[in-house]
C-alpha positions as CSV (number, residue, x, y, z in Angstrom):
1,M,13.1,12.1,33.6
2,S,10.0,9.9,33.5
3,K,8.9,10.4,29.9
4,I,9.5,12.5,26.8
5,T,7.5,13.3,23.8
6,I,9.0,13.7,20.4
7,G,6.9,16.0,18.2
8,I,7.1,15.8,14.4
9,D,5.5,18.0,11.8
10,P,6.5,15.9,8.8
11,G,6.1,18.5,6.1
12,K,8.9,19.9,4.0
13,S,8.6,23.0,6.0
14,G,8.0,21.1,9.3
15,G,10.1,20.3,12.3
16,I,11.0,17.9,15.1
17,C,11.6,18.5,18.8
18,V,11.5,16.9,22.2
19,Y,9.4,17.9,25.2
20,D,9.8,16.5,28.8
21,G,7.0,18.4,30.4
22,K,9.2,21.4,31.3
23,N,11.7,22.0,28.6
24,M,11.6,21.9,24.8
25,A,14.8,20.6,23.3
26,N,16.4,19.6,20.1
27,V,14.2,21.9,18.2
28,Q,15.0,21.8,14.5
29,A,13.6,22.2,11.1
30,C,13.0,18.9,9.3
31,P,16.0,17.8,7.4
32,S,15.5,17.6,3.6
33,D,16.7,14.1,3.0
34,P,16.2,10.6,4.6
35,R,19.7,10.4,6.0
36,G,19.3,13.8,7.7
37,M,15.9,12.7,9.1
38,A,17.4,9.5,10.5
39,N,20.4,11.4,11.9
40,S,18.1,13.9,13.7
41,L,16.2,11.1,15.4
42,R,19.4,9.2,16.2
43,E,20.8,12.5,17.8
44,I,17.7,12.7,20.0
45,I,18.0,9.1,21.0
46,R,21.7,9.7,22.0
47,D,21.1,13.0,23.7
48,F,18.2,11.7,25.8
49,D,19.9,8.4,26.4
50,I,16.7,6.6,25.3
51,D,18.3,3.2,25.3
52,T,18.9,3.7,29.1
53,I,15.6,5.3,30.1
54,G,13.7,2.8,28.0
55,K,11.7,3.2,24.9
56,D,8.5,2.8,26.8
57,A,9.2,6.3,28.3
58,V,9.2,7.8,24.8
59,Q,6.0,8.9,22.9
60,V,6.4,10.1,19.3
61,T,3.5,12.3,18.2
62,I,3.4,12.9,14.5
63,E,0.9,15.0,12.6
64,H,-1.2,12.6,10.5
65,V,-1.3,14.2,7.1
66,H,-3.5,13.7,4.1
67,A,-4.0,15.4,0.8
68,F,-6.4,18.2,0.0
69,P,-8.2,18.4,-3.3
70,K,-6.5,21.6,-4.2
71,D,-3.0,20.3,-3.5
72,G,-0.8,19.5,-6.5
73,R,0.0,15.9,-7.1
74,S,3.8,16.4,-6.9
75,S,3.6,18.2,-3.5
76,V,1.2,15.7,-2.1
77,F,3.5,12.9,-3.1
78,K,6.5,14.6,-1.5
79,F,4.5,15.3,1.7
80,G,3.4,11.7,1.9
81,T,6.9,10.5,1.3
82,N,8.3,12.5,4.2
83,Y,5.5,11.3,6.4
84,G,6.2,7.6,5.5
85,M,9.9,8.1,6.0
86,W,9.4,9.5,9.5
87,L,7.2,6.5,10.3
88,G,9.8,4.1,9.0
89,I,12.6,5.8,10.9
90,C,10.7,5.7,14.2
91,A,9.8,2.0,13.6
92,S,13.4,1.2,12.9
93,H,14.2,2.5,16.5
94,E,11.2,0.6,17.9
95,L,9.5,3.8,19.1
96,D,5.7,4.0,19.6
97,V,4.1,6.5,17.3
98,T,0.8,8.2,17.8
99,K,-0.7,9.9,14.7
100,V,-2.8,13.0,15.4
101,T,-4.7,15.0,12.8
102,P,-4.1,18.8,12.6
103,Q,-7.8,19.3,13.6
104,V,-7.3,17.3,16.8
105,W,-4.0,18.8,18.1
106,M,-4.9,22.4,17.0
107,K,-8.2,22.2,18.9
108,K,-6.2,22.2,22.2
109,Y,-5.0,25.7,21.3
110,G,-8.5,27.3,20.9
111,D,-10.1,29.0,18.0
112,L,-7.5,29.5,15.3
113,P,-7.6,31.8,12.2
114,R,-9.1,30.0,9.2
115,E,-6.6,31.5,6.6
116,K,-3.5,29.3,6.5
117,Q,-0.8,32.0,6.6
118,E,-2.5,33.8,9.4
119,R,-3.0,30.5,11.3
120,K,0.7,29.7,10.9
121,R,1.8,33.1,12.3
122,Y,-0.6,32.7,15.2
123,L,0.7,29.2,16.0
124,K,4.3,30.5,15.9
125,M,3.3,33.3,18.3
126,L,1.6,30.8,20.6
127,A,4.6,28.5,20.7
128,S,6.8,31.4,21.4
129,S,4.6,32.4,24.3
130,Y,4.8,28.9,25.9
131,F,8.6,28.7,25.4
132,T,10.0,32.1,25.7
133,D,13.6,30.9,25.8
134,L,13.3,29.3,22.3
135,K,13.8,30.7,18.9
136,V,10.6,29.5,17.4
137,T,10.2,29.7,13.6
138,L,7.4,28.9,11.2
139,K,9.1,25.6,10.5
140,T,9.3,24.5,14.1
141,S,6.2,26.0,15.7
142,D,3.8,23.2,14.7
143,A,6.3,20.5,15.9
144,I,6.6,22.3,19.3
145,L,2.9,22.5,19.7
146,I,2.4,18.9,18.6
147,A,5.0,17.8,21.2
148,K,3.3,19.8,23.9
149,Y,-0.1,18.3,22.8
150,G,1.3,14.8,22.8
151,F,2.9,15.1,26.2
152,E,-0.1,16.6,27.9
153,E,-3.0,14.9,26.1
154,L,-1.5,11.5,25.1
155,G,1.2,10.9,27.6
156,R,1.4,7.7,29.6
157,D,2.1,7.6,33.3
């Protein structure tokens, strides 16, 4: 294995996964607390023996989030907190993180529906079509596509 990409959709209904260019692995919904988040990344580090293959072979691609004017203050704060926790957890493991906006990574997948729920269902269907052996959910579909985007568009050789 020459490199892997860890994809993170940091939202409360987000996910985390690992892509090596062929297989998607460790696909899971984002844990709801900091300890669970740290444990999920620690599990990936252990399962992929990252300390042996070298941290320079790992690319973390995380969705760079921001608030929208119509978002409630409480939900924006929680969303930003999750995002910050993921950045801190990755930094504590000395992993390189690339932040990518939803507009950038989604552009790779063509014209998407404008309405959020319709777009989410479409992205889930798209992720399922790329990885037919996975049980893709609304919580994990964005992370899967972010990992695929990161590996194919941002990967280092």
